[in-house]
C-alpha positions as CSV (number, residue, x, y, z in Angstrom):
1,M,-9.3,13.6,-22.3
2,T,-7.1,14.8,-19.1
3,A,-5.4,17.9,-19.4
4,A,-2.1,16.4,-20.8
5,G,-2.7,12.8,-22.0
6,R,-5.2,10.5,-24.2
7,A,-8.8,9.5,-22.8
8,V,-9.0,8.7,-19.5
9,P,-10.2,4.8,-19.3
10,G,-13.3,4.2,-17.4
11,E,-15.6,1.8,-15.7
12,A,-16.3,0.4,-19.1
13,H,-12.9,-0.9,-20.1
14,G,-11.0,-4.3,-18.3
15,E,-8.7,-3.3,-15.2
16,G,-5.9,-4.6,-17.1
17,T,-7.1,-2.3,-20.0
18,R,-6.7,0.7,-17.4
19,A,-3.2,-0.5,-15.9
20,V,-1.6,-0.9,-19.7
21,H,-2.7,2.5,-20.7
22,A,-3.3,4.6,-17.6
23,G,-1.4,8.2,-17.5
24,L,0.2,7.9,-21.1
25,P,0.3,10.7,-23.0
26,E,-1.6,11.2,-26.6
27,P,0.3,9.1,-29.5
28,E,2.8,11.2,-31.3
29,R,4.6,9.7,-34.2
30,G,8.2,8.8,-33.9
31,R,7.5,8.9,-29.9
32,P,7.5,6.5,-27.7
33,A,4.3,5.4,-26.0
34,L,6.2,6.1,-22.6
35,P,8.4,8.9,-22.4
36,G,11.4,8.5,-20.8
37,P,12.4,10.5,-17.4
38,V,12.7,14.2,-17.2
39,L,16.0,15.0,-15.5
40,A,15.9,18.1,-14.7
41,S,16.4,20.6,-11.6
42,H,15.0,23.6,-13.4
43,Y,13.2,24.4,-16.6
44,H,12.9,27.3,-18.8
45,L,11.1,30.0,-17.2
46,P,10.7,33.6,-18.8
47,G,7.8,35.8,-17.5
48,E,5.4,34.9,-14.7
49,V,5.6,31.8,-12.9
50,A,2.0,31.1,-12.9
51,D,1.7,30.8,-16.4
52,S,4.3,27.5,-16.5
53,P,3.5,24.4,-16.3
54,H,7.0,23.3,-14.7
55,A,9.2,25.8,-12.7
56,Y,11.5,24.2,-10.2
57,G,12.4,20.6,-9.6
58,R,11.2,20.1,-6.0
59,A,8.0,21.5,-7.0
60,S,7.1,19.7,-10.4
61,N,8.3,17.2,-12.8
62,P,6.9,15.8,-15.9
63,T,7.5,12.3,-15.3
64,W,6.0,12.4,-12.3
65,T,2.6,14.3,-13.4
66,A,2.1,11.2,-15.7
67,L,2.8,8.6,-12.9
68,E,0.3,10.9,-10.7
69,R,-2.2,10.9,-13.4
70,A,-2.0,6.9,-14.0
71,I,-2.2,6.3,-10.3
72,A,-5.5,8.6,-9.7
73,E,-7.0,6.8,-13.2
74,L,-6.5,3.5,-11.3
75,E,-7.3,4.2,-7.8
76,S,-10.7,6.1,-9.1
77,P,-11.6,5.4,-12.3
78,D,-15.7,6.6,-11.8
79,A,-14.8,10.0,-10.7
80,P,-11.9,12.6,-11.0
81,A,-8.9,12.6,-8.4
82,E,-5.7,13.7,-7.8
83,A,-2.8,11.9,-6.7
84,V,0.5,13.2,-5.1
85,V,3.6,11.3,-5.3
86,F,6.3,10.8,-2.7
87,S,10.0,9.6,-2.1
88,S,8.5,6.9,-0.1
89,G,5.5,5.2,1.7
90,M,6.8,6.9,4.9
91,A,6.7,10.0,3.2
92,A,3.4,9.6,2.0
93,I,1.9,8.6,5.9
94,Q,4.0,11.9,7.1
95,A,2.2,14.1,4.2
96,V,-1.2,13.2,5.3
97,L,-0.7,13.2,9.1
98,L,1.4,16.2,9.5
99,G,0.7,17.9,6.2
100,L,-3.1,18.2,7.1
101,L,-3.6,18.1,10.9
102,R,-2.6,20.8,13.4
103,G,-1.8,21.5,17.4
104,G,-5.1,20.3,19.0
105,D,-5.8,17.8,16.5
106,T,-6.5,14.3,17.1
107,A,-5.6,11.1,14.7
108,V,-6.9,7.7,15.1
109,L,-4.4,5.0,14.3
110,P,-4.7,1.0,14.3
111,S,-2.8,-0.4,17.1
112,D,-2.0,-3.1,15.0
113,G,-0.8,-1.5,11.9
114,Y,2.9,-0.9,10.4
115,Q,5.0,-1.3,13.0
116,L,6.5,2.5,12.5
117,L,3.0,3.8,13.4
118,P,4.3,4.4,17.1
119,K,7.0,6.3,16.1
120,V,4.8,8.4,13.9
121,A,2.5,9.0,16.9
122,A,5.3,10.2,19.1
123,R,6.3,12.5,16.4
124,L,2.5,13.7,16.1
125,A,2.5,14.4,19.6
126,A,5.6,16.5,19.6
127,F,3.5,18.6,17.5
128,G,0.8,19.2,20.1
129,I,-1.6,16.0,17.7
130,E,-3.4,13.3,20.2
131,T,-3.4,10.0,18.5
132,R,-6.0,7.3,19.8
133,T,-5.5,3.7,18.6
134,A,-7.8,0.7,18.7
135,P,-7.3,-2.4,16.6
136,T,-8.3,-2.8,12.7
137,A,-10.9,-5.6,13.2
138,G,-14.4,-5.3,13.7
139,D,-15.8,-1.9,14.7
140,A,-13.4,-0.9,17.5
141,Q,-12.0,2.3,15.6
142,L,-15.8,3.5,15.8
143,G,-15.2,3.6,19.6
144,V,-12.3,5.6,20.0
145,L,-13.4,8.4,17.6
146,D,-15.1,10.4,20.2
147,G,-13.2,11.1,23.9
148,E,-12.6,13.6,26.0
149,T,-10.6,16.4,23.7
150,G,-14.0,15.9,21.1
151,A,-14.4,14.4,17.8
152,A,-10.7,13.1,16.0
153,R,-9.9,15.0,13.4
154,L,-8.7,12.0,11.0
155,L,-9.2,8.2,11.1
156,W,-6.5,6.3,9.5
157,L,-7.4,2.7,8.6
158,E,-4.8,-0.1,7.4
159,T,-7.1,-3.0,6.0
160,P,-5.4,-5.6,5.6
161,S,-3.3,-4.5,8.4
162,N,0.3,-5.7,8.1
163,P,1.5,-7.8,9.3
164,G,-1.8,-9.4,11.2
165,L,-4.1,-9.4,8.1
166,D,-7.3,-8.3,9.9
167,V,-9.7,-6.4,7.9
168,C,-12.1,-3.5,8.6
169,D,-15.1,-2.4,6.7
170,I,-14.1,0.7,4.7
171,R,-17.4,1.8,4.0
172,R,-19.1,1.1,7.3
173,L,-16.0,3.3,9.3
174,A,-15.8,5.7,6.4
175,T,-20.0,6.9,6.8
176,A,-19.8,6.9,10.6
177,A,-16.5,8.8,10.7
178,R,-17.6,11.7,8.1
179,A,-20.8,12.1,9.5
180,G,-19.2,13.7,12.1
181,G,-17.0,15.6,10.3
182,T,-13.4,13.3,10.5
183,L,-11.7,12.8,7.8
184,V,-10.8,9.0,6.8
185,A,-7.5,8.3,5.1
186,V,-6.8,4.2,4.6
187,D,-3.6,2.5,3.4
188,N,-3.8,0.8,0.7
189,T,-0.8,-0.6,0.3
190,L,-1.6,-4.6,0.4
191,A,-4.7,-4.6,-1.4
192,T,-3.4,-2.4,-4.3
193,P,-6.2,-0.4,-6.5
194,L,-7.0,-3.3,-8.3
195,G,-7.6,-5.3,-5.1
196,Q,-9.4,-2.5,-3.1
197,R,-10.8,1.2,-4.2
198,P,-11.1,3.0,-0.6
199,L,-12.1,6.0,-2.4
200,Q,-14.9,4.1,-3.7
201,L,-15.9,3.1,-0.4
202,G,-16.3,6.6,1.0
203,A,-12.4,7.5,2.0
204,D,-11.3,11.0,1.8
205,I,-7.4,10.1,0.7
206,A,-6.2,6.5,-0.3
207,V,-2.4,6.2,1.1
208,A,0.0,3.4,-0.6
209,A,3.7,2.4,-0.3
210,G,4.2,1.8,-4.3
211,T,7.3,0.5,-3.2
212,K,5.3,-2.9,-2.6
213,A,3.2,-4.3,-5.3
214,L,2.7,-1.4,-7.4
215,A,6.2,-0.8,-8.7
216,G,6.5,-4.6,-7.9
217,H,10.0,-5.4,-8.7
218,G,12.1,-4.3,-5.6
219,D,14.0,-1.9,-7.5
220,V,12.0,1.6,-6.2
221,L,11.1,3.2,-3.2
222,L,8.2,5.8,-3.7
223,G,4.5,6.6,-2.0
224,Y,1.6,8.5,-3.0
225,A,-1.7,9.6,-1.7
226,V,-4.8,10.0,-4.2
227,T,-7.8,12.2,-3.1
228,R,-11.1,13.6,-4.9
229,D,-10.7,16.7,-3.0
230,P,-8.7,19.2,-4.5
231,G,-8.1,21.3,-1.2
232,L,-6.9,18.3,0.5
233,A,-4.6,17.7,-2.7
234,A,-3.0,21.1,-2.9
235,A,-2.1,20.8,0.9
236,L,-0.2,17.3,0.1
237,R,1.7,19.0,-2.6
238,A,2.5,21.8,-0.8
239,W,3.7,19.7,2.2
240,R,6.0,17.8,-0.5
241,T,7.3,20.8,-1.6
242,E,7.9,22.5,1.7
243,S,9.6,19.1,2.9
244,G,11.4,18.4,-0.1
245,A,9.8,14.5,0.2
246,I,10.2,14.2,-3.4
247,L,10.3,11.1,-6.4
248,G,13.2,11.1,-8.1
249,P,12.3,11.1,-12.5
250,M,13.9,7.8,-12.9
251,E,12.0,5.9,-10.1
252,A,9.0,7.5,-11.2
253,W,9.2,6.1,-14.8
254,L,10.1,2.8,-13.4
255,A,7.1,2.6,-11.6
256,H,4.8,4.0,-14.3
257,R,6.7,1.3,-16.9
258,S,5.7,-1.2,-14.2
259,L,2.0,-0.3,-13.9
260,A,1.4,-2.0,-17.0
261,T,1.8,-5.4,-15.6
262,L,0.0,-4.7,-12.4
263,H,-2.8,-6.9,-13.3
264,L,-1.0,-9.5,-14.3
265,R,1.3,-10.0,-11.4
266,V,-1.3,-9.1,-8.7
267,D,-3.5,-12.0,-10.2
268,R,-0.8,-14.6,-10.1
269,Q,0.3,-13.2,-6.7
270,A,-3.4,-13.7,-5.5
271,A,-3.4,-17.1,-6.4
272,N,-0.3,-18.5,-5.3
273,A,-0.7,-16.6,-1.9
274,L,-3.8,-18.5,-1.7
275,A,-2.5,-22.1,-2.7
276,L,0.2,-21.7,-0.4
277,A,-2.6,-20.7,2.6
278,R,-4.4,-23.9,1.8
279,A,-1.4,-26.2,1.6
280,L,-0.3,-24.5,5.3
281,L,-3.6,-25.3,7.0
282,G,-2.3,-29.0,6.8
283,R,0.9,-28.5,8.2
284,P,1.0,-29.7,12.3
285,E,3.9,-27.4,13.0
286,V,1.8,-24.5,11.3
287,T,-0.7,-22.4,13.6
288,G,-2.2,-19.1,12.9
289,V,-2.7,-18.8,9.4
290,R,-4.1,-15.7,7.9
291,H,-4.9,-14.8,4.2
292,P,-8.3,-12.6,3.7
293,G,-8.9,-15.3,0.5
294,L,-9.6,-18.3,2.9
295,P,-13.1,-19.0,2.9
296,A,-12.9,-19.8,7.0
297,D,-10.4,-16.9,7.8
298,A,-11.8,-14.4,10.7
299,A,-11.6,-11.5,7.8
300,H,-13.0,-13.2,4.7
301,A,-16.7,-12.2,4.8
302,V,-15.7,-8.4,5.3
303,A,-13.0,-8.5,2.7
304,A,-14.7,-10.1,0.2
305,G,-17.6,-7.4,0.8
306,Q,-14.9,-5.0,-1.0
307,M,-11.9,-6.9,-2.1
308,R,-11.9,-7.8,-5.6
309,R,-8.1,-9.6,-4.7
310,F,-7.1,-11.1,-1.6
311,G,-3.1,-9.8,-2.0
312,C,-0.1,-11.4,-2.0
313,V,0.5,-11.9,1.9
314,V,0.0,-15.0,4.0
315,S,1.2,-14.9,7.8
316,F,1.4,-17.6,10.0
317,T,3.2,-18.7,13.1
318,L,6.0,-21.4,13.2
319,P,6.6,-23.1,16.9
320,D,9.7,-21.4,17.9
321,R,12.3,-18.7,16.6
322,A,14.9,-21.5,16.0
323,F,12.4,-23.4,14.0
324,A,11.3,-20.2,11.9
325,E,14.9,-19.6,11.2
326,R,16.0,-23.3,10.3
327,F,12.5,-23.0,7.8
328,L,13.7,-19.6,6.3
329,A,17.2,-21.0,5.7
330,A,15.9,-24.2,3.9
331,L,14.4,-22.1,1.3
332,T,15.4,-22.1,-2.4
333,L,13.0,-20.2,-4.4
334,V,12.0,-17.6,-1.6
335,D,14.4,-14.7,-0.6
336,D,14.4,-13.9,3.5
337,A,13.9,-10.3,3.1
338,T,11.6,-7.5,4.6
339,S,8.9,-5.7,1.9
340,F,6.3,-7.4,0.3
341,G,4.5,-7.2,-3.3
342,G,7.7,-8.1,-5.9
343,V,8.0,-10.2,-8.1
344,R,10.3,-12.7,-6.2
345,S,8.7,-14.2,-3.2
346,T,10.4,-13.4,0.1
347,A,9.7,-14.4,3.6
348,E,10.8,-13.1,7.0
349,R,10.2,-13.7,10.6
350,R,8.4,-10.5,11.3
351,A,9.7,-10.2,15.4
352,R,13.4,-9.7,14.5
353,W,12.7,-6.0,13.9
354,G,10.8,-5.7,17.5
355,G,7.9,-3.4,16.3
356,D,5.4,-6.2,15.7
357,P,3.1,-7.6,18.6
358,V,3.8,-11.1,16.9
359,P,5.1,-14.6,18.5
360,E,9.0,-15.3,17.9
361,G,7.9,-17.7,15.2
362,F,5.2,-15.7,12.9
363,I,6.3,-15.5,9.6
364,R,5.2,-12.9,7.1
365,F,5.2,-14.7,3.5
366,S,4.6,-12.5,0.4
367,A,3.8,-15.0,-2.8
368,G,5.6,-13.8,-6.1
369,V,5.1,-14.4,-9.4
370,E,6.7,-18.3,-9.1
371,D,4.8,-21.4,-10.6
372,A,2.3,-22.2,-7.7
373,G,3.3,-25.8,-7.6
374,D,6.6,-24.9,-7.1
375,L,6.3,-22.5,-4.6
376,V,4.5,-24.8,-2.3
377,A,6.8,-27.4,-3.1
378,D,9.7,-25.3,-1.9
379,V,7.8,-24.0,1.2
380,T,7.0,-28.1,1.9
381,R,10.5,-28.8,1.9
382,A,11.7,-26.3,4.2
383,L,9.5,-27.2,6.9
384,D,10.0,-30.8,6.6
385,A,13.8,-30.1,6.6
386,A,13.2,-27.7,9.7
387,A,10.9,-30.4,11.3
388,A,13.7,-33.2,10.6
389,D,16.4,-30.7,12.5
390,T,14.2,-30.4,15.7
391,A,13.5,-34.3,15.8
392,T,17.7,-34.9,16.0
C-alpha cells in the first residue's frame, strides 16, 4: 500500500490499468474516486509542525500529493520513487539545475535540445556553474563529461530531442556517467512515462513538462521531476518551497484526471504520427522527415531499444519560409500553435521563435487523436495548395 492510497499497480498490471488507477485513494463509501482539488493556503495546525502532513500551501497540498504518487507509479512501477510537481516544465528544469548544482560544478547539456536551454546555461554561469554542450545523437556527450575543470556534476539528456528528434542511448550514457560520479537527468517530455522510463535505464532523475502529453488537453501548465533517491527528492522539494515554483491545486487535479486516458491518447498519437511520417516521405516538396518510429530513421535503432512508443512529433522541412507559411495557413484540422502532445494536432514553423538551429521551412508537427485518414488528407491537401500557389 502507499501511505495514503490503494495498492500501487505493479509491473504485473498493464500500462493502461496503471494509468487509470495511479495515485487514487482507497475507495470510500459516498466519496468520488478522484477527490476534487483542495483549495487552501493554510491548514489547521495545532501543536508541532512536524506532526502535520500539511502546514502551509507553499510547501504541500493534498492534490499535489495524489498527482505526485500517480506520476511516480507511472515513471517507476518497479521500484519506489518520489515525484515532485512544479508550476511548469521550465520550473522543473530550473529546480534540477539550480537546486542541485553549486558554484564550481559543471553540467553537460545537449546543444540541440529545447530552445531555452542556452538561456538556462547563461543563468547557470551567473551562479558560477560551468556548462559544456554536445549534440544528442551518438556518444557525443560522453566526450565532454570530463574537462579541464574535472568531471561534470550532472549530465542532462533530452531524448528524443526537441525539435530535431535525435535519440541517445540512455543506458549507455548513464552507465558511463554514473561510474564517474555524475548525476544523470533525462528530459522525458516527448516520450512520456508510457513511452520511455529513464529511471529503469539508469538515470537518477526523470524530468518532464506535464503541460504536453501527460495532461494532454492544452489547458494546464505543469512540470515534474521523479527520482528514486530520497535525498534528491528532498532537495527538489526544498527548492520548490523556497523558490515558490508551486503548482495550483486545480491544475494538479486536471492533470491527474487526464492520466486515466494517457495510454489511449499516446497510442493514437503515436500511430497518427507514424502514418503522417510515412505519407510525407512520398512528397517531393518535403525533405528531412524525422520520426523515431520510421524504420529508416537515423534514431530508430537506438529508440527501439529503449522506447515502447515513439511519440507524437514529426519534423520535416519545406522549401522555404513562404512555402511553410502557406502550408500552415491551408490546414483546416491542424492548429498553427506551439507546444505538442495535445489531443488536437498542432504544427508550427519552428524558426519563428529564433532559438532553434533549423531551416526557415522547418515544421514541427504534433499529431493529435483525430482519425489518421483525415489528418493525412488534411496535410496532403495543404501541401498541394502550398505547391499550387508556388506555381502561380
